[in-house]
N, CA, C and O atoms as a Tripos MOL2 file, in Angstrom:
@<TRIPOS>MOLECULE
protein
  256   255    64     0     0
PROTEIN
NO_CHARGES

@<TRIPOS>ATOM
      1 N         -14.7080   -0.2770   -9.6520 N.3       1 MET1
      2 CA        -14.9830    0.5520   -8.5080 C.3       1 MET1
      3 C         -13.8850    0.3430   -7.4710 C.2       1 MET1
      4 O         -13.3990   -0.7740   -7.2910 O.2       1 MET1
      5 N         -13.4940    1.4290   -6.7830 N.am      2 TYR2
      6 CA        -12.4920    1.3040   -5.7360 C.3       2 TYR2
      7 C         -12.8760    2.1770   -4.5470 C.2       2 TYR2
      8 O         -13.7050    3.0800   -4.6610 O.2       2 TYR2
      9 N         -12.2650    1.8920   -3.4140 N.am      3 ASN3
     10 CA        -12.5570    2.6220   -2.1890 C.3       3 ASN3
     11 C         -11.2630    2.8060   -1.4080 C.2       3 ASN3
     12 O         -10.4620    1.8790   -1.2840 O.2       3 ASN3
     13 N         -11.0650    4.0180   -0.8820 N.am      4 VAL4
     14 CA         -9.9120    4.3160   -0.0330 C.3       4 VAL4
     15 C         -10.4600    4.7960    1.2970 C.2       4 VAL4
     16 O         -11.2460    5.7420    1.3390 O.2       4 VAL4
     17 N         -10.0560    4.1560    2.3790 N.am      5 LYS5
     18 CA        -10.5230    4.5230    3.7220 C.3       5 LYS5
     19 C          -9.3120    4.8320    4.5850 C.2       5 LYS5
     20 O          -8.4390    3.9830    4.7680 O.2       5 LYS5
     21 N          -9.2600    6.0550    5.1180 N.am      6 GLU6
     22 CA         -8.1410    6.4750    5.9710 C.3       6 GLU6
     23 C          -8.5420    6.4150    7.4320 C.2       6 GLU6
     24 O          -9.6670    6.7660    7.7870 O.2       6 GLU6
     25 N          -7.6320    5.9770    8.2700 N.am      7 PHE7
     26 CA         -7.8330    5.9380    9.7140 C.3       7 PHE7
     27 C          -6.8640    6.9340   10.3370 C.2       7 PHE7
     28 O          -5.6550    6.7000   10.3530 O.2       7 PHE7
     29 N          -7.3850    8.0330   10.8460 N.am      8 LEU8
     30 CA         -6.5420    9.1160   11.3480 C.3       8 LEU8
     31 C          -6.2490    8.9990   12.8390 C.2       8 LEU8
     32 O          -5.1700    9.3920   13.2800 O.2       8 LEU8
     33 N          -7.1680    8.4760   13.6130 N.am      9 PHE9
     34 CA         -6.9970    8.3330   15.0630 C.3       9 PHE9
     35 C          -6.5400    9.6430   15.7040 C.2       9 PHE9
     36 O          -5.6340    9.6510   16.5370 O.2       9 PHE9
     37 N          -7.1730   10.7500   15.3100 N.am     10 GLY10
     38 CA         -6.8730   12.0490   15.9110 C.3      10 GLY10
     39 C          -5.6320   12.7270   15.3760 C.2      10 GLY10
     40 O          -5.2200   13.7560   15.9120 O.2      10 GLY10
     41 N          -5.0260   12.1860   14.3390 N.am     11 ARG11
     42 CA         -3.8100   12.7740   13.7650 C.3      11 ARG11
     43 C          -4.1440   13.4600   12.4460 C.2      11 ARG11
     44 O          -5.2310   13.2870   11.8950 O.2      11 ARG11
     45 N          -3.1910   14.2390   11.9560 N.am     12 THR12
     46 CA         -3.4270   14.9450   10.7010 C.3      12 THR12
     47 C          -3.1130   14.0920    9.4760 C.2      12 THR12
     48 O          -3.6200   14.3650    8.3880 O.2      12 THR12
     49 N          -2.2890   13.0700    9.6380 N.am     13 SER13
     50 CA         -2.0080   12.1620    8.5250 C.3      13 SER13
     51 C          -2.4550   10.7590    8.9200 C.2      13 SER13
     52 O          -2.4850   10.4280   10.1050 O.2      13 SER13
     53 N          -2.7990    9.9450    7.9470 N.am     14 PRO14
     54 CA         -3.3400    8.6140    8.2560 C.3      14 PRO14
     55 C          -2.3390    7.7120    8.9690 C.2      14 PRO14
     56 O          -1.1500    7.6980    8.6510 O.2      14 PRO14
     57 N          -2.8460    6.9700    9.9270 N.am     15 VAL15
     58 CA         -2.0640    5.9510   10.6140 C.3      15 VAL15
     59 C          -2.1420    4.6500    9.8120 C.2      15 VAL15
     60 O          -1.1930    3.8670    9.7610 O.2      15 VAL15
     61 N          -3.2790    4.4520    9.2020 N.am     16 GLU16
     62 CA         -3.5160    3.2580    8.3870 C.3      16 GLU16
     63 C          -4.4550    3.6490    7.2530 C.2      16 GLU16
     64 O          -5.3190    4.5120    7.4150 O.2      16 GLU16
     65 N          -4.2770    3.0090    6.1140 N.am     17 VAL17
     66 CA         -5.1460    3.2400    4.9600 C.3      17 VAL17
     67 C          -5.5330    1.8870    4.3810 C.2      17 VAL17
     68 O          -4.6790    1.0280    4.1640 O.2      17 VAL17
     69 N          -6.8190    1.7020    4.1350 N.am     18 GLN18
     70 CA         -7.3020    0.4930    3.4850 C.3      18 GLN18
     71 C          -7.7740    0.8660    2.0840 C.2      18 GLN18
     72 O          -8.5550    1.8010    1.9050 O.2      18 GLN18
     73 N          -7.2910    0.1230    1.1000 N.am     19 VAL19
     74 CA         -7.6780    0.3350   -0.2890 C.3      19 VAL19
     75 C          -8.3040   -0.9590   -0.7890 C.2      19 VAL19
     76 O          -7.7280   -2.0370   -0.6350 O.2      19 VAL19
     77 N          -9.4680   -0.8500   -1.3790 N.am     20 SER20
     78 CA        -10.1030   -2.0320   -1.9410 C.3      20 SER20
     79 C         -10.6670   -1.6950   -3.3160 C.2      20 SER20
     80 O         -10.9960   -0.5460   -3.6090 O.2      20 SER20
     81 N         -10.7680   -2.7210   -4.1470 N.am     21 PHE21
     82 CA        -11.3600   -2.5240   -5.4610 C.3      21 PHE21
     83 C         -12.0500   -3.8020   -5.8930 C.2      21 PHE21
     84 O         -11.7940   -4.8810   -5.3590 O.2      21 PHE21
     85 N         -12.9180   -3.6620   -6.8550 N.am     22 SER22
     86 CA        -13.6860   -4.7920   -7.3490 C.3      22 SER22
     87 C         -13.6180   -4.8190   -8.8720 C.2      22 SER22
     88 O         -13.8100   -3.7960   -9.5290 O.2      22 SER22
     89 N         -13.3440   -5.9900   -9.4240 N.am     23 LEU23
     90 CA        -13.2740   -6.1750  -10.8680 C.3      23 LEU23
     91 C         -14.0720   -7.4130  -11.2560 C.2      23 LEU23
     92 O         -14.2510   -8.3280  -10.4510 O.2      23 LEU23
     93 N         -14.5380   -7.4300  -12.4740 N.am     24 SER24
     94 CA        -15.1540   -8.6540  -12.9870 C.3      24 SER24
     95 C         -14.0520   -9.7030  -13.1520 C.2      24 SER24
     96 O         -12.8690   -9.3660  -13.1980 O.2      24 SER24
     97 N         -14.4420  -10.9590  -13.2390 N.am     25 GLY25
     98 CA        -13.4560  -12.0250  -13.4130 C.3      25 GLY25
     99 C         -12.5390  -11.8030  -14.6050 C.2      25 GLY25
    100 O         -11.3190  -11.8700  -14.4560 O.2      25 GLY25
    101 N         -13.0960  -11.5400  -15.7900 N.am     26 PRO26
    102 CA        -12.2370  -11.3150  -16.9600 C.3      26 PRO26
    103 C         -11.3200  -10.1000  -16.8050 C.2      26 PRO26
    104 O         -10.1650  -10.1320  -17.2310 O.2      26 PRO26
    105 N         -11.8410   -9.0150  -16.1860 N.am     27 ASP27
    106 CA        -10.9990   -7.8350  -15.9760 C.3      27 ASP27
    107 C          -9.8690   -8.1400  -15.0050 C.2      27 ASP27
    108 O          -8.7480   -7.6700  -15.2010 O.2      27 ASP27
    109 N         -10.1440   -8.9250  -13.9500 N.am     28 TRP28
    110 CA         -9.1000   -9.2890  -13.0070 C.3      28 TRP28
    111 C          -8.0120  -10.1140  -13.6860 C.2      28 TRP28
    112 O          -6.8240   -9.8790  -13.4640 O.2      28 TRP28
    113 N          -8.4100  -11.0740  -14.5090 N.am     29 LEU29
    114 CA         -7.4210  -11.9040  -15.1930 C.3      29 LEU29
    115 C          -6.5050  -11.0530  -16.0680 C.2      29 LEU29
    116 O          -5.3070  -11.3180  -16.1670 O.2      29 LEU29
    117 N          -7.0700  -10.0410  -16.6960 N.am     30 LYS30
    118 CA         -6.2720   -9.1380  -17.5240 C.3      30 LYS30
    119 C          -5.3760   -8.2570  -16.6440 C.2      30 LYS30
    120 O          -4.1940   -8.0770  -16.9380 O.2      30 LYS30
    121 N          -5.9430   -7.7130  -15.5660 N.am     31 PHE31
    122 CA         -5.1900   -6.8260  -14.6740 C.3      31 PHE31
    123 C          -4.0750   -7.5710  -13.9630 C.2      31 PHE31
    124 O          -2.9750   -7.0420  -13.8020 O.2      31 PHE31
    125 N          -4.3520   -8.7910  -13.5370 N.am     32 GLU32
    126 CA         -3.3680   -9.5980  -12.8060 C.3      32 GLU32
    127 C          -2.1080   -9.8320  -13.6360 C.2      32 GLU32
    128 O          -1.0170   -9.9780  -13.0840 O.2      32 GLU32
    129 N          -2.2550   -9.8680  -14.9520 N.am     33 LYS33
    130 CA         -1.1190  -10.0920  -15.8410 C.3      33 LYS33
    131 C          -0.4210   -8.7950  -16.2460 C.2      33 LYS33
    132 O           0.6050   -8.8330  -16.9260 O.2      33 LYS33
    133 N          -0.9650   -7.6560  -15.8390 N.am     34 SER34
    134 CA         -0.4280   -6.3660  -16.2760 C.3      34 SER34
    135 C           0.8270   -5.9660  -15.5020 C.2      34 SER34
    136 O           1.0560   -6.4190  -14.3810 O.2      34 SER34
    137 N           1.6240   -5.1180  -16.1210 N.am     35 GLU35
    138 CA          2.8180   -4.5820  -15.4700 C.3      35 GLU35
    139 C           2.4380   -3.7270  -14.2630 C.2      35 GLU35
    140 O           3.1420   -3.7250  -13.2540 O.2      35 GLU35
    141 N           1.3330   -3.0060  -14.3660 N.am     36 ALA36
    142 CA          0.8830   -2.1480  -13.2520 C.3      36 ALA36
    143 C           0.6370   -2.9770  -11.9970 C.2      36 ALA36
    144 O           1.0660   -2.5910  -10.9100 O.2      36 ALA36
    145 N          -0.0500   -4.1120  -12.1320 N.am     37 TRP37
    146 CA         -0.3180   -4.9600  -10.9730 C.3      37 TRP37
    147 C           0.9710   -5.5740  -10.4380 C.2      37 TRP37
    148 O           1.1630   -5.6440   -9.2240 O.2      37 TRP37
    149 N           1.8440   -6.0140  -11.3130 N.am     38 GLN38
    150 CA          3.1010   -6.6120  -10.8800 C.3      38 GLN38
    151 C           3.9030   -5.6230  -10.0470 C.2      38 GLN38
    152 O           4.4510   -5.9840   -9.0060 O.2      38 GLN38
    153 N           3.9740   -4.3750  -10.5020 N.am     39 LYS39
    154 CA          4.7150   -3.3420   -9.7520 C.3      39 LYS39
    155 C           4.0380   -3.0410   -8.4220 C.2      39 LYS39
    156 O           4.7110   -2.8950   -7.4010 O.2      39 LYS39
    157 N           2.7160   -2.9470   -8.4270 N.am     40 ALA40
    158 CA          1.9850   -2.6700   -7.1840 C.3      40 ALA40
    159 C           2.1800   -3.8030   -6.1830 C.2      40 ALA40
    160 O           2.4150   -3.5510   -5.0010 O.2      40 ALA40
    161 N           2.0880   -5.0280   -6.6380 N.am     41 ALA41
    162 CA          2.2630   -6.1840   -5.7550 C.3      41 ALA41
    163 C           3.6780   -6.2200   -5.1750 C.2      41 ALA41
    164 O           3.8570   -6.5090   -3.9920 O.2      41 ALA41
    165 N           4.6810   -5.9290   -6.0030 N.am     42 GLN42
    166 CA          6.0610   -5.8990   -5.5210 C.3      42 GLN42
    167 C           6.2450   -4.8110   -4.4670 C.2      42 GLN42
    168 O           6.9030   -5.0340   -3.4500 O.2      42 GLN42
    169 N           5.6670   -3.6410   -4.7060 N.am     43 LEU43
    170 CA          5.7830   -2.5500   -3.7380 C.3      43 LEU43
    171 C           5.0940   -2.9110   -2.4310 C.2      43 LEU43
    172 O           5.6480   -2.6740   -1.3570 O.2      43 LEU43
    173 N           3.8990   -3.4780   -2.5050 N.am     44 LEU44
    174 CA          3.1840   -3.8720   -1.2890 C.3      44 LEU44
    175 C           3.9760   -4.9120   -0.5030 C.2      44 LEU44
    176 O           4.0280   -4.8530    0.7250 O.2      44 LEU44
    177 N           4.5830   -5.8470   -1.1910 N.am     45 GLU45
    178 CA          5.4070   -6.8510   -0.5090 C.3      45 GLU45
    179 C           6.6160   -6.2050    0.1530 C.2      45 GLU45
    180 O           6.9560   -6.5490    1.2850 O.2      45 GLU45
    181 N           7.2700   -5.2740   -0.5340 N.am     46 TYR46
    182 CA          8.4380   -4.5870    0.0240 C.3      46 TYR46
    183 C           8.0650   -3.7720    1.2620 C.2      46 TYR46
    184 O           8.8140   -3.7450    2.2380 O.2      46 TYR46
    185 N           6.9130   -3.1120    1.2230 N.am     47 LEU47
    186 CA          6.4940   -2.2800    2.3530 C.3      47 LEU47
    187 C           6.2590   -3.0890    3.6190 C.2      47 LEU47
    188 O           6.1780   -2.5230    4.7090 O.2      47 LEU47
    189 N           6.1480   -4.3930    3.4890 N.am     48 GLN48
    190 CA          5.9320   -5.2650    4.6500 C.3      48 GLN48
    191 C           7.2230   -5.9160    5.1440 C.2      48 GLN48
    192 O           7.1910   -6.7000    6.0930 O.2      48 GLN48
    193 N           8.3610   -5.6040    4.5160 N.am     49 THR49
    194 CA          9.6200   -6.2430    4.9010 C.3      49 THR49
    195 C          10.2650   -5.5380    6.0950 C.2      49 THR49
    196 O          10.0030   -4.3640    6.3580 O.2      49 THR49
    197 N          11.0980   -6.2660    6.7950 N.am     50 GLU50
    198 CA         11.8500   -5.6880    7.9090 C.3      50 GLU50
    199 C          12.8250   -4.6220    7.4050 C.2      50 GLU50
    200 O          13.0670   -3.6290    8.0910 O.2      50 GLU50
    201 N          13.3780   -4.8230    6.2180 N.am     51 GLN51
    202 CA         14.3080   -3.8450    5.6400 C.3      51 GLN51
    203 C          13.6290   -2.4790    5.5200 C.2      51 GLN51
    204 O          14.2130   -1.4610    5.8900 O.2      51 GLN51
    205 N          12.4160   -2.4560    5.0130 N.am     52 TYR52
    206 CA         11.6870   -1.1960    4.8500 C.3      52 TYR52
    207 C          11.3480   -0.5960    6.2150 C.2      52 TYR52
    208 O          11.5210    0.6040    6.4320 O.2      52 TYR52
    209 N          10.8670   -1.4290    7.1270 N.am     53 LYS53
    210 CA         10.4860   -0.9370    8.4520 C.3      53 LYS53
    211 C          11.6870   -0.3340    9.1820 C.2      53 LYS53
    212 O          11.5540    0.6900    9.8530 O.2      53 LYS53
    213 N          12.8630   -0.9640    9.0540 N.am     54 THR54
    214 CA         14.0870   -0.4380    9.6610 C.3      54 THR54
    215 C          14.4650    0.8950    9.0270 C.2      54 THR54
    216 O          14.8710    1.8240    9.7240 O.2      54 THR54
    217 N          14.3330    0.9880    7.7100 N.am     55 GLN55
    218 CA         14.6420    2.2380    6.9930 C.3      55 GLN55
    219 C          13.7400    3.3710    7.4670 C.2      55 GLN55
    220 O          14.2150    4.4860    7.6820 O.2      55 GLN55
    221 N          12.4610    3.1070    7.6300 N.am     56 ILE56
    222 CA         11.5120    4.1320    8.0650 C.3      56 ILE56
    223 C          11.8150    4.5610    9.4950 C.2      56 ILE56
    224 O          11.7510    5.7530    9.7980 O.2      56 ILE56
    225 N          12.1400    3.6350   10.3710 N.am     57 GLN57
    226 CA         12.4650    3.9670   11.7550 C.3      57 GLN57
    227 C          13.7070    4.8570   11.7900 C.2      57 GLN57
    228 O          13.7620    5.7910   12.5900 O.2      57 GLN57
    229 N          14.6910    4.5960   10.9520 N.am     58 GLY58
    230 CA         15.8850    5.4250   10.8850 C.3      58 GLY58
    231 C          15.5720    6.8330   10.4190 C.2      58 GLY58
    232 O          16.1360    7.7980   10.9330 O.2      58 GLY58
    233 N          14.6770    6.9590    9.4470 N.am     59 GLN59
    234 CA         14.2830    8.2880    8.9470 C.3      59 GLN59
    235 C          13.5380    9.0630   10.0260 C.2      59 GLN59
    236 O          13.7340   10.2700   10.1680 O.2      59 GLN59
    237 N          12.6950    8.3890   10.7780 N.am     60 LYS60
    238 CA         11.9530    9.0520   11.8660 C.3      60 LYS60
    239 C          12.9200    9.5600   12.9270 C.2      60 LYS60
    240 O          12.7410   10.6580   13.4550 O.2      60 LYS60
    241 N          13.9500    8.7660   13.2460 N.am     61 ALA61
    242 CA         14.9240    9.1490   14.2550 C.3      61 ALA61
    243 C          15.7030   10.3880   13.8020 C.2      61 ALA61
    244 O          16.0100   11.2610   14.6140 O.2      61 ALA61
    245 N          16.0210   10.4620   12.5050 N.am     62 GLU62
    246 CA         16.7370   11.6140   11.9650 C.3      62 GLU62
    247 C          15.9030   12.8950   12.0570 C.2      62 GLU62
    248 O          16.4490   13.9830   12.2410 O.2      62 GLU62
    249 N          14.5930   12.7630   11.9310 N.am     63 LEU63
    250 CA         13.7100   13.9310   11.9870 C.3      63 LEU63
    251 C          13.4800   14.4280   13.4070 C.2      63 LEU63
    252 O          13.1210   15.5880   13.6140 O.2      63 LEU63
    253 N          13.6840   13.5630   14.3710 N.am     64 ALA64
    254 CA         13.4160   13.9180   15.7740 C.3      64 ALA64
    255 C          14.4730   14.8320   16.3580 C.2      64 ALA64
    256 O          14.3830   15.2140   17.5250 O.2      64 ALA64
@<TRIPOS>BOND
     1     1     2 1
     2     2     3 1
     3     3     4 2
     4     3     5 am
     5     5     6 1
     6     6     7 1
     7     7     8 2
     8     7     9 am
     9     9    10 1
    10    10    11 1
    11    11    12 2
    12    11    13 am
    13    13    14 1
    14    14    15 1
    15    15    16 2
    16    15    17 am
    17    17    18 1
    18    18    19 1
    19    19    20 2
    20    19    21 am
    21    21    22 1
    22    22    23 1
    23    23    24 2
    24    23    25 am
    25    25    26 1
    26    26    27 1
    27    27    28 2
    28    27    29 am
    29    29    30 1
    30    30    31 1
    31    31    32 2
    32    31    33 am
    33    33    34 1
    34    34    35 1
    35    35    36 2
    36    35    37 am
    37    37    38 1
    38    38    39 1
    39    39    40 2
    40    39    41 am
    41    41    42 1
    42    42    43 1
    43    43    44 2
    44    43    45 am
    45    45    46 1
    46    46    47 1
    47    47    48 2
    48    47    49 am
    49    49    50 1
    50    50    51 1
    51    51    52 2
    52    51    53 am
    53    53    54 1
    54    54    55 1
    55    55    56 2
    56    55    57 am
    57    57    58 1
    58    58    59 1
    59    59    60 2
    60    59    61 am
    61    61    62 1
    62    62    63 1
    63    63    64 2
    64    63    65 am
    65    65    66 1
    66    66    67 1
    67    67    68 2
    68    67    69 am
    69    69    70 1
    70    70    71 1
    71    71    72 2
    72    71    73 am
    73    73    74 1
    74    74    75 1
    75    75    76 2
    76    75    77 am
    77    77    78 1
    78    78    79 1
    79    79    80 2
    80    79    81 am
    81    81    82 1
    82    82    83 1
    83    83    84 2
    84    83    85 am
    85    85    86 1
    86    86    87 1
    87    87    88 2
    88    87    89 am
    89    89    90 1
    90    90    91 1
    91    91    92 2
    92    91    93 am
    93    93    94 1
    94    94    95 1
    95    95    96 2
    96    95    97 am
    97    97    98 1
    98    98    99 1
    99    99   100 2
   100    99   101 am
   101   101   102 1
   102   102   103 1
   103   103   104 2
   104   103   105 am
   105   105   106 1
   106   106   107 1
   107   107   108 2
   108   107   109 am
   109   109   110 1
   110   110   111 1
   111   111   112 2
   112   111   113 am
   113   113   114 1
   114   114   115 1
   115   115   116 2
   116   115   117 am
   117   117   118 1
   118   118   119 1
   119   119   120 2
   120   119   121 am
   121   121   122 1
   122   122   123 1
   123   123   124 2
   124   123   125 am
   125   125   126 1
   126   126   127 1
   127   127   128 2
   128   127   129 am
   129   129   130 1
   130   130   131 1
   131   131   132 2
   132   131   133 am
   133   133   134 1
   134   134   135 1
   135   135   136 2
   136   135   137 am
   137   137   138 1
   138   138   139 1
   139   139   140 2
   140   139   141 am
   141   141   142 1
   142   142   143 1
   143   143   144 2
   144   143   145 am
   145   145   146 1
   146   146   147 1
   147   147   148 2
   148   147   149 am
   149   149   150 1
   150   150   151 1
   151   151   152 2
   152   151   153 am
   153   153   154 1
   154   154   155 1
   155   155   156 2
   156   155   157 am
   157   157   158 1
   158   158   159 1
   159   159   160 2
   160   159   161 am
   161   161   162 1
   162   162   163 1
   163   163   164 2
   164   163   165 am
   165   165   166 1
   166   166   167 1
   167   167   168 2
   168   167   169 am
   169   169   170 1
   170   170   171 1
   171   171   172 2
   172   171   173 am
   173   173   174 1
   174   174   175 1
   175   175   176 2
   176   175   177 am
   177   177   178 1
   178   178   179 1
   179   179   180 2
   180   179   181 am
   181   181   182 1
   182   182   183 1
   183   183   184 2
   184   183   185 am
   185   185   186 1
   186   186   187 1
   187   187   188 2
   188   187   189 am
   189   189   190 1
   190   190   191 1
   191   191   192 2
   192   191   193 am
   193   193   194 1
   194   194   195 1
   195   195   196 2
   196   195   197 am
   197   197   198 1
   198   198   199 1
   199   199   200 2
   200   199   201 am
   201   201   202 1
   202   202   203 1
   203   203   204 2
   204   203   205 am
   205   205   206 1
   206   206   207 1
   207   207   208 2
   208   207   209 am
   209   209   210 1
   210   210   211 1
   211   211   212 2
   212   211   213 am
   213   213   214 1
   214   214   215 1
   215   215   216 2
   216   215   217 am
   217   217   218 1
   218   218   219 1
   219   219   220 2
   220   219   221 am
   221   221   222 1
   222   222   223 1
   223   223   224 2
   224   223   225 am
   225   225   226 1
   226   226   227 1
   227   227   228 2
   228   227   229 am
   229   229   230 1
   230   230   231 1
   231   231   232 2
   232   231   233 am
   233   233   234 1
   234   234   235 1
   235   235   236 2
   236   235   237 am
   237   237   238 1
   238   238   239 1
   239   239   240 2
   240   239   241 am
   241   241   242 1
   242   242   243 1
   243   243   244 2
   244   243   245 am
   245   245   246 1
   246   246   247 1
   247   247   248 2
   248   247   249 am
   249   249   250 1
   250   250   251 1
   251   251   252 2
   252   251   253 am
   253   253   254 1
   254   254   255 1
   255   255   256 2
@<TRIPOS>SUBSTRUCTURE
     1 MET1         2 RESIDUE 1 A MET
     2 TYR2         6 RESIDUE 1 A TYR
     3 ASN3        10 RESIDUE 1 A ASN
     4 VAL4        14 RESIDUE 1 A VAL
     5 LYS5        18 RESIDUE 1 A LYS
     6 GLU6        22 RESIDUE 1 A GLU
     7 PHE7        26 RESIDUE 1 A PHE
     8 LEU8        30 RESIDUE 1 A LEU
     9 PHE9        34 RESIDUE 1 A PHE
    10 GLY10       38 RESIDUE 1 A GLY
    11 ARG11       42 RESIDUE 1 A ARG
    12 THR12       46 RESIDUE 1 A THR
    13 SER13       50 RESIDUE 1 A SER
    14 PRO14       54 RESIDUE 1 A PRO
    15 VAL15       58 RESIDUE 1 A VAL
    16 GLU16       62 RESIDUE 1 A GLU
    17 VAL17       66 RESIDUE 1 A VAL
    18 GLN18       70 RESIDUE 1 A GLN
    19 VAL19       74 RESIDUE 1 A VAL
    20 SER20       78 RESIDUE 1 A SER
    21 PHE21       82 RESIDUE 1 A PHE
    22 SER22       86 RESIDUE 1 A SER
    23 LEU23       90 RESIDUE 1 A LEU
    24 SER24       94 RESIDUE 1 A SER
    25 GLY25       98 RESIDUE 1 A GLY
    26 PRO26      102 RESIDUE 1 A PRO
    27 ASP27      106 RESIDUE 1 A ASP
    28 TRP28      110 RESIDUE 1 A TRP
    29 LEU29      114 RESIDUE 1 A LEU
    30 LYS30      118 RESIDUE 1 A LYS
    31 PHE31      122 RESIDUE 1 A PHE
    32 GLU32      126 RESIDUE 1 A GLU
    33 LYS33      130 RESIDUE 1 A LYS
    34 SER34      134 RESIDUE 1 A SER
    35 GLU35      138 RESIDUE 1 A GLU
    36 ALA36      142 RESIDUE 1 A ALA
    37 TRP37      146 RESIDUE 1 A TRP
    38 GLN38      150 RESIDUE 1 A GLN
    39 LYS39      154 RESIDUE 1 A LYS
    40 ALA40      158 RESIDUE 1 A ALA
    41 ALA41      162 RESIDUE 1 A ALA
    42 GLN42      166 RESIDUE 1 A GLN
    43 LEU43      170 RESIDUE 1 A LEU
    44 LEU44      174 RESIDUE 1 A LEU
    45 GLU45      178 RESIDUE 1 A GLU
    46 TYR46      182 RESIDUE 1 A TYR
    47 LEU47      186 RESIDUE 1 A LEU
    48 GLN48      190 RESIDUE 1 A GLN
    49 THR49      194 RESIDUE 1 A THR
    50 GLU50      198 RESIDUE 1 A GLU
    51 GLN51      202 RESIDUE 1 A GLN
    52 TYR52      206 RESIDUE 1 A TYR
    53 LYS53      210 RESIDUE 1 A LYS
    54 THR54      214 RESIDUE 1 A THR
    55 GLN55      218 RESIDUE 1 A GLN
    56 ILE56      222 RESIDUE 1 A ILE
    57 GLN57      226 RESIDUE 1 A GLN
    58 GLY58      230 RESIDUE 1 A GLY
    59 GLN59      234 RESIDUE 1 A GLN
    60 LYS60      238 RESIDUE 1 A LYS
    61 ALA61      242 RESIDUE 1 A ALA
    62 GLU62      246 RESIDUE 1 A GLU
    63 LEU63      250 RESIDUE 1 A LEU
    64 ALA64      254 RESIDUE 1 A ALA
């Protein structure tokens, strides 16, 4: 089971999104070792880096 919750704060696109899911212990152990989880974890880590945040700020400035 999974859940996606968007926080719009009066905007048309989400300002923040929370994603949660629940797995049994054995399913988690299998998923944790999967390529899909490894890629997702790497992407989530990258999205929190200063390099990514600087890149996004530059793109926003170009659109303005």
